[in-house]
C-alpha positions as CSV (number, residue, x, y, z in Angstrom):
1,X,141.2,30.1,100.6
2,X,138.1,32.2,100.0
3,X,135.3,32.4,102.7
4,X,131.8,31.0,102.5
5,X,130.5,34.3,103.1
6,X,132.4,35.8,100.3
7,X,131.2,33.5,97.9
8,X,127.6,33.8,99.0
9,X,127.9,37.8,98.9
10,X,129.3,37.6,95.2
11,X,126.7,35.2,94.4
12,X,123.8,37.4,95.6
13,X,125.4,40.2,93.6
14,X,125.9,38.1,90.3
15,X,122.3,37.1,90.5
16,X,121.0,40.2,91.1
17,X,122.9,41.6,88.0
18,X,121.9,38.6,85.6
19,X,118.3,39.3,86.6
20,X,118.4,42.8,85.7
21,X,118.0,43.3,81.9
22,X,121.0,44.2,79.8
23,X,122.6,43.9,76.8
24,X,123.4,40.0,77.2
25,X,119.8,39.2,78.1
26,X,118.5,41.4,75.2
27,X,120.9,39.6,72.7
28,X,120.0,36.1,74.0
29,X,116.5,36.5,73.7
30,X,116.7,38.2,70.5
31,X,118.6,35.3,69.1
32,X,116.4,32.5,70.8
33,X,113.0,33.9,69.6
34,X,114.2,34.6,66.0
35,X,116.5,31.9,65.3
36,X,115.6,28.9,67.9
37,X,117.3,27.5,71.0
38,X,120.0,26.3,69.5
39,X,121.4,29.8,68.3
40,X,120.4,31.2,71.6
41,X,122.8,28.4,73.4
42,X,125.7,28.9,70.9
43,X,125.2,32.9,71.7
44,X,125.4,31.9,75.4
45,X,128.7,30.0,74.8
46,X,130.1,33.1,73.3
47,X,128.6,35.2,76.3
48,X,130.4,32.7,78.7
49,X,133.8,33.0,77.0
50,X,133.6,36.9,77.6
51,X,133.2,36.2,81.2
52,X,136.5,33.9,81.3
53,X,138.2,37.1,79.5
54,X,137.2,39.2,82.5
55,X,138.2,36.7,84.9
56,X,141.7,36.3,83.2
57,X,142.0,40.1,83.1
58,X,141.3,40.4,86.7
59,X,143.6,37.6,87.5
60,X,146.2,39.5,85.8
61,X,146.0,42.7,88.0
62,X,143.6,44.8,86.3
63,X,141.9,45.7,89.5
64,X,145.0,47.1,90.8
65,X,145.4,49.2,88.0
66,X,142.2,51.0,88.6
67,X,143.0,51.2,92.1
68,X,146.2,53.1,91.4
69,X,144.7,55.1,88.5
70,X,141.3,56.2,90.4
71,X,140.2,58.7,87.2
72,X,140.1,55.7,85.0
73,X,138.1,53.8,87.5
74,X,135.6,56.7,87.9
75,X,135.2,57.2,84.1
76,X,134.3,53.5,83.5
77,X,131.8,53.5,86.2
78,X,130.3,56.9,84.9
79,X,130.3,55.4,81.3
80,X,128.8,52.4,82.5
81,X,125.9,54.2,84.2
82,X,125.2,56.7,81.2
83,X,125.0,53.3,78.9
84,X,122.5,51.8,81.3
85,X,120.3,54.9,81.6
86,X,120.4,55.2,77.7
87,X,119.1,51.5,77.4
88,X,116.4,52.3,80.1
89,X,115.2,55.4,78.1
90,X,115.2,53.3,75.0
91,X,113.1,50.5,76.8
92,X,110.2,53.3,78.4
93,X,110.3,55.7,75.5
94,X,107.0,56.0,73.2
95,X,107.3,53.2,70.9
96,X,110.0,51.6,73.2
97,X,110.1,47.5,72.8
98,X,110.3,44.7,75.3
99,X,113.2,42.6,75.8
100,X,110.7,39.7,74.8
101,X,109.6,41.2,71.6
102,X,112.8,41.6,69.8
103,X,113.2,42.9,66.1
104,X,113.8,40.1,63.6
105,X,117.5,39.4,63.1
106,X,119.1,37.9,59.9
107,X,119.9,34.1,60.5
108,X,123.6,33.7,61.5
109,X,125.8,30.8,61.2
110,X,127.3,29.4,64.4
111,X,130.7,31.2,64.5
112,X,129.2,34.6,64.0
113,X,126.5,33.6,66.7
114,X,129.5,32.8,69.2
115,X,131.5,35.8,68.3
116,X,128.4,38.2,68.6
117,X,127.8,36.9,72.0
118,X,131.5,37.2,72.9
119,X,131.4,40.9,71.8
120,X,128.3,41.6,73.5
121,X,129.6,40.2,76.8
122,X,132.9,42.1,76.6
123,X,131.1,45.4,76.0
124,X,128.7,44.7,78.6
125,X,129.2,47.5,81.2
126,X,127.6,45.6,83.9
127,X,130.2,42.6,83.8
128,X,133.1,45.2,83.3
129,X,131.9,46.8,86.8
130,X,131.5,43.4,88.5
131,X,134.8,42.3,87.4
132,X,136.6,45.4,87.9
133,X,134.9,46.9,91.0
134,X,133.0,44.3,93.1
135,X,134.9,41.1,92.7
136,X,138.2,42.4,94.2
137,X,136.2,43.7,97.4
138,X,135.5,40.1,98.2
139,X,139.3,38.9,98.1
140,X,141.0,39.0,101.5
141,X,144.8,38.8,101.2
142,X,145.0,37.7,104.6
143,X,143.2,34.1,103.8
144,X,145.9,33.1,101.2
145,X,146.4,32.8,97.4
146,X,144.8,36.0,95.9
147,X,144.7,34.6,92.8
148,X,142.9,31.3,93.9
149,X,140.5,33.5,95.6
150,X,139.7,35.7,92.5
151,X,139.2,32.3,90.4
152,X,136.8,31.0,92.8
153,X,134.7,33.9,92.9
154,X,134.7,34.4,89.2
155,X,133.8,30.9,88.4
156,X,130.9,31.4,90.9
157,X,129.5,34.4,89.0
158,X,130.1,32.4,85.7
159,X,128.1,29.5,86.8
160,X,125.1,31.8,88.2
161,X,125.2,33.9,84.8
162,X,125.1,31.1,82.8
163,X,122.5,28.9,84.4
164,X,119.9,32.0,84.6
165,X,120.8,33.0,80.8
166,X,120.2,29.3,79.9
167,X,116.9,29.1,81.2
168,X,115.8,32.4,79.6
169,X,117.2,31.0,76.4
170,X,115.1,27.8,76.8
171,X,112.0,29.6,77.8
172,X,112.3,32.8,75.7
173,X,110.0,31.8,73.1
174,X,107.1,30.5,75.6
175,X,107.7,34.0,77.3
176,X,107.5,36.0,74.2
177,X,104.3,34.1,73.0
178,X,102.7,34.7,76.6
179,X,103.5,38.5,76.3
180,X,102.6,38.7,72.6
181,X,98.9,37.7,73.5
182,X,98.8,40.1,76.7
183,X,99.7,43.8,75.5
184,X,99.4,45.1,79.0
185,X,101.9,42.3,80.5
186,X,104.2,43.5,77.9
187,X,103.9,47.2,79.0
188,X,104.4,46.3,82.5
189,X,107.3,44.2,81.8
190,X,108.9,46.9,79.8
191,X,108.5,49.6,82.3
192,X,109.8,47.1,84.9
193,X,113.0,46.7,82.8
194,X,113.4,50.3,82.3
195,X,113.2,51.1,86.1
196,X,115.7,48.3,86.8
197,X,118.2,49.6,84.4
198,X,117.9,53.1,85.6
199,X,118.2,51.9,89.5
200,X,121.4,50.2,88.5
201,X,122.8,52.8,86.7
202,X,122.1,55.4,89.5
203,X,123.4,53.1,91.9
204,X,126.8,52.7,90.0
205,X,126.8,56.6,89.4
206,X,126.4,57.3,93.2
207,X,128.9,54.7,94.6
208,X,131.8,56.2,96.3
209,X,133.7,53.1,96.8
210,X,137.1,52.8,95.2
211,X,138.7,49.5,93.4
212,X,140.8,47.8,96.2
213,X,144.3,46.4,95.2
214,X,144.4,42.7,95.6
215,X,148.1,41.9,95.0
């Protein structure tokens, strides 16, 4: 079975990633601020479904595919890094917007909220990189059932991500109101968000590790 150290290590990475502003956070905040907590929670359910899709794909051996075809693995990492750098630029450029000051969105029915949350999660490069590159590195074939280890690690990430994002959904309105009354805080938050995205993108681009075969 998976080791405690592996669970703690993967959990720490998952926490750091979910606290780094990205597509999931921005979408959930936008929905929560413009349409209310219920809409944010329905969207969060869609995001969680996206996590399950990645977990299932990983268990099916997608990590092994990337290890066997390094060029594809490298292309995914570079594309993810470029995407995060683009998000960072959008955040800090003149006229850029804070995640907690989103544009007004049209009111969507529950089914669309869920499906958009799912799509946002599936297209999130941070989550793709976590499952394709990082999670397999915490699996030790010598400790037994590889699929069971992957399941435990994946569920650890999902619990952490949903818990943190759930708190963000429930508090998004209050945070947006606080920042709305304090323009300086909004500017600081925007630059911190952009810097975090840029640092994460550079770490991905300069990482020379390779996906590990876990079967």
